[in-house]
VOZAKE-673237 format. One record per residue (C-alpha): residue number from 1; residue in one letter; x, y, z. Coordinates in steps of 0.05 Angstrom, whole numbers, plus 5000, padded with zeros to 4 digits. Each point is the difference from the previous one (the first is absolute). Layout:
<lomis>
   resi   resn      X      Y      Z
    NUM      A      X      Y      Z
...
</lomis>
This chain:
<lomis>
   resi   resn      X      Y      Z
      1      M   0133   1112   5402
      2      A   5004   4925   5009
      3      D   5074   5000   4981
      4      L   5013   5054   5051
      5      L   4970   4957   5055
      6      D   5033   4934   4978
      7      Y   5053   4984   5053
      8      N   5046   4966   4951
      9      T   5004   5056   4948
     10      S   4980   5064   5034
     11      P   5053   5054   5010
     12      L   4964   5020   5064
     13      V   5027   4938   5035
     14      F   5072   5024   4998
     15      I   4981   5072   5014
     16      L   4961   4980   5062
     17      K   5054   4952   5023
     18      V   5051   5056   4997
     19      T   4955   5055   5027
     20      A   4980   4964   5065
     21      P   5071   4989   5027
     22      L   5020   5071   4979
     23      L   4942   5028   5041
     24      F   5024   4962   5061
     25      L   5071   5023   4987
     26      G   4973   5071   5000
     27      A   4963   4986   5066
     28      L   5065   4972   5028
     29      A   5037   5063   4981
     30      F   4944   5043   5029
     31      Y   5001   4964   5067
     32      A   5076   5001   5003
     33      L   5001   5075   4987
     34      T   4944   5013   5050
     35      R   5034   4957   5054
     36      K   5052   5052   5018
     37      Y   4947   5050   5024
     38      Y   4971   4953   5053
     39      S   5023   4961   5061
     40      G   4971   4952   5050
     41      K   4939   4958   4984
     42      I   4985   5037   4935
     43      R   5070   4984   4975
     44      L   4989   4926   5017
     45      L   4936   5002   4961
     46      L   5036   5031   4941
     47      D   5055   4947   5005
     48      T   4947   4946   4995
     49      L   4969   5034   4940
     50      I   5070   5004   4968
     51      L   5006   4924   5009
     52      F   4931   4991   4971
     53      S   5017   5041   4939
     54      F   5067   4966   4991
     55      F   4973   4929   5001
     56      T   4941   5018   4955
     57      F   5049   5033   4951
     58      V   5044   4937   5000
     59      A   4941   4953   4990
     60      G   4971   5045   4946
     61      W   5067   5004   4964
     62      L   5007   4925   5002
     63      R   4931   4995   4969
     64      I   5026   5033   4937
     65      Y   5045   4939   4988
     66      A   4943   4950   5013
     67      D   5032   4931   5010
     68      G   5071   5024   4989
     69      T   5015   4945   4951
     70      E   5047   5046   4962
     71      F   5043   5003   5063
     72      G   5005   4925   5010
     73      F   4938   4989   5042
     74      T   4951   4945   4981
     75      K   4924   4998   5003
     76      E   5006   4959   5065
     77      Y   5053   5046   5032
     78      S   4978   5067   4973
     79      L   5005   5072   5021
     80      R   4926   4996   5019
     81      W   5020   4969   5066
     82      F   5040   5063   5016
     83      Q   4943   5044   4976
     84      S   4953   4965   5048
     85      I   5049   5005   5058
     86      G   5010   5074   4985
     87      Y   4926   5013   4999
     88      I   4989   4962   5065
     89      V   5056   5039   5035
     90      S   4971   5064   4971
     91      A   4931   4984   5026
     92      G   5029   4984   5068
     93      C   5035   5068   5001
     94      F   4936   5035   4980
     95      I   4961   4965   5055
     96      C   5054   5019   5050
     97      A   4997   5072   4976
     98      G   4925   5000   5011
     99      Y   5009   4972   5069
    100      K   5051   5053   5017
    101      L   4955   5054   4973
    102      L   4942   4973   5041
    103      H   5041   5004   5064
    104      L   5039   5064   4982
    105      F   4966   5046   5049
    106      E   4971   4949   5048
    107      E   5045   5012   5060
    108      G   4965   5067   5015
    109      K   4930   4968   5005
    110      Q   5006   4973   5072
</lomis>
């Protein structure tokens, strides 16, 4: 059991690194397919969720390659910078989607 939980040798590490971006790719496809059935504010909300899923997918996919040293990156200039930027943009899109959802039906409350 200890070998299974060791980050350096466990096969779970790669499985989880691949599974997470694939789940967000599935969410991206789901939102994109659902988008055509809606218009107006709900469609804008879905567009924001599409951006959230896209940037989370990209950041998660870059995580698979860690530093990216096999692509010419170094430890100082690694892919982890792009992972962090992707996650920050993703979080911003998610916050924006929450804000849009909060104010989705607000105009009728006057």
